[in-house]
SEKOLRO-34603 format. One record per residue (C-alpha): x, y, z. Coordinates in steps of 0.25 Angstrom, whole numbers, plus 5000, padded with zeros to 4 digits. Last residue first. Layout:
N
XYZ/...
// end
This chain:
342
556063564638/557163544649/558563524643/559263394646/559563344632/559463484627/560763524634/561563404629/560963424615/561463574615/562863544620/563063424610/562563514599/563563624603/564663524603/564363484589/564163624583/565463674590/566163554584/567463494590/566763364593/567163284606/568163384609/567163494607/566263434617/567363444628/567563594624/566063614626/566263554640/567163674644/565963774641/565563834628/564763964627/564063954614/563664054603/562764044591/563264114578/563664254576/565064224577/565464084573/564563964571/564963884583/565264014592/565863954605/566164044617/567063974627/566563954641/566963964656/566163934668/565963984682/564464004681/563564124680/562764074668/562764164656/561964294657/560564294650/560264314636/559364184635/560464124626/561464144637/562364274636/563664314632/563864464635/565464464636/565264474651/564464354651/565564284644/566464324655/565564264666/565464134658/566964124659/567764134646/568364044636/568564104622/570064094622/570063954629/569163904618/570063954607/571163874613/570263754614/570063764599/571563764597/571663634605/570563574598/571163594584/570363704577/569263724567/568863874568/568163964577/568664054588/568064024602/567164144605/567664274611/568064314597/566564324594/566564464600/565064484604/564464604596/563064564601/563064484614/563264334612/562164234616/562564094622/562363944619/562863864631/564063774634/564363624636/563863604651/564663604663/564763524676/564963404668/566363444664/566863374652/568463364651/568763284638/568763154645/567463184651/566763214638/567363084632/566963004644/565563054643/565463004628/566062874631/565162854643/563962884635/564362794624/564762674633/563362684640/562662694627/563262564622/563162534607/564262604599/565062674610/565462534616/566562544625/566662404630/566962334644/565462324648/565562434658/564362514654/565062644649/566262584643/566962714639/567462774626/568362904628/569762884622/569662754614/568262794609/568862934605/569962874597/568962784590/568062904586/566862914595/565462934589/564762934603/563762824598/564862744591/566062784583/566662894575/567462834564/567362944554/566262874546/565562854559/565562734567/565462584568/566262484576/565162374577/565862274567/567162294574/566662264587/566662364598/567362394612/568262274610/569562344614/570162304600/568962364593/569162494600/570662494598/570462464583/569562594583/570762664589/571662614578/570662674568/570562804575/572062814574/571962784559/570962894558/571762994564/573062964556/572362954543/571663084544/571563124529/571962984525/570762914519/571362784525/571162834539/569762874535/569462734530/570162664541/569362744551/567962714544/568362564543/568762554557/567462624562/566562544553/565562644548/564162644553/564062774560/563562804574/562162854572/561062804582/561962804594/561262924601/561263014588/562762974586/563663094590/562563194594/561763104602/562863044610/563463184612/562163234618/561963114626/563363124633/563063274634/561763254642/562463154651/563263264658/564763214658/565563184671/566063054666/565462964677/564263054680/563863064665/563962914664/562962894676/562063004671/562062944657/561762804661/560562854670/560162954658/560162844647/558762864642/558563004647/559763054639/559362964627/557963024627/558563164628/559563144617/558463084608/557563214610/558763304607/559163224595/557763234589/557663384592/558963404585/560263434591/561163394579/560263454568/559763574576/561163604581/561763614567/560863714561/561063814572/562563784574/562763824559/562863734547/563963734537/564863624543/565663564531/565363424527/566363314529/566763274515/568163204517/567763124529/566363084523/567063044509/568162964517/567062894525/566162864512/567462804506/567362694516/568562594516/568162464524/568962404535/568362274540/569562184537/570362284545/569562274557/569362124556/570862094556/571262204565/570762154578/571262014576/572662074571/572762134585/573162284585/574562304589/574962434582/575662364571/574362284568/573662414567/574762464557/574562344549/573062364549/573262504544/574162454533/573062354528/572062474530/572862554520/572962444510/571462414510/571162564509/572062564497/573362634499/573562784494/574862784485/573962784472/573262914476/574562984480/575262934467/574062984459/574163114466/575663124463/575463084449/574363194447/575263294454/576463254445/575663274433/575063404438/576463464440/576963414427/575863474419/576063604427/577563604423/577263564409/576263684408/577263774414/578363734405/577463754393/577163894398/578663924399/578863874385/
// end
């Protein structure tokens, strides 16, 4: 009898669970209904009907975007396997060519924003392969798809509204507003919120065109770095050698963190170059670190036993752009190689 009651209870539980799941599934609106509600919200926010009509008529649900968002691969490679792919001989050659091609314009923008041109070119190359790979998704459709998918609805709805702002300001046409599956746009791969915060009109034509206008791209990248505190009297960091038996607790503790938490760990690691010298940290050629009045934090991208880097304040700025040790290190390496003498 007791066993029978358990079976009934279990059966009832699973029946209720199935019903609840069906109700949840059934309660999710269609993409068309969802975007119709989104349109009403946009109207209530004051967006003009003549702006919204073509945008919402163009919205398309992309199942591939949802699949890409849910199945982003885990990073299983090391810095030593990552760098040769991201900073390949081909990319170095292209970066040097672009650097020389646009050097007068880059120097002018670099002086205006206080950013060394080589870092502008490095970010340009790593984000979009110098404008060759920007993504071909309609940005409003990509953002609406991701908002509808629901895991980060608030974030992507806000990005969608920023995309409307960009269109309303006339910086790009709807047909030309293309980007990645995640909604990153143009040659600098800015999300719409980053565009609104940092994009610049580099040539004075009244538009901020990060899709086709190199001067706007360069100025926008430089302005992003400037606004985050870039110091053009410093570089990004350097790879170093650690002495045998070095205490890895002196490095920034690893782990996925919110930026404020990560900055706290940076502060715990940060020391003067003189102090790092005292701890036995050396340049790659096994000589003492420079006798400069600089502070640096120690970064171990692959953990204890992997490659080690002393990171200067500009490293923090690059980590605001993309909070990935691998990405930031690739930016630094490519920037250095652009101006390195063979």
